[in-house]
Residue, then its C-alpha position, 0 to 999 in steps of 0.5 A: x520510509x519512501x521519504x527517507x529514501x528520497x532524502x538520502x537520494x537527494x543528498x549532495x553527490x547522490x547516493x549509493x544503492x547500499x545506502x537505501x537497500x535496507x529501506x527498499x529491500x522488501x523486508x520492512x514492507x513485508x512487516x507492514x502486512x504482518x503488523x498492520x503498521x503502514x508507516x513501518x515500510x514501503x507497501x504497494x497498492x494497485x491501480x484499483x486504489x483510484x476507484x475506491x470512493x468509500x470504506x463501508x463496513x463489512x456488512x454493507x460491502x457484502x450486501x452490495x456484493x450480493x445485490x450486484x450479483x443478484x442484479x446481474x443474475x436477473 
């Protein structure tokens, strides 16, 4: 969707907001979260995304959290 917006904005003479409004209004982005399709609309990721180094299983993630909490308590 972001690529579509860029394409519209780069056309000769520019673009009016009304041309991209349906793509950036948030309605399609909302559906990304509802249907799980990240290509359906524009969605956000915070600054923390740069700190992600791996994608562990839930089991591994929870074990890490518990281990770190226990270490902090000690």
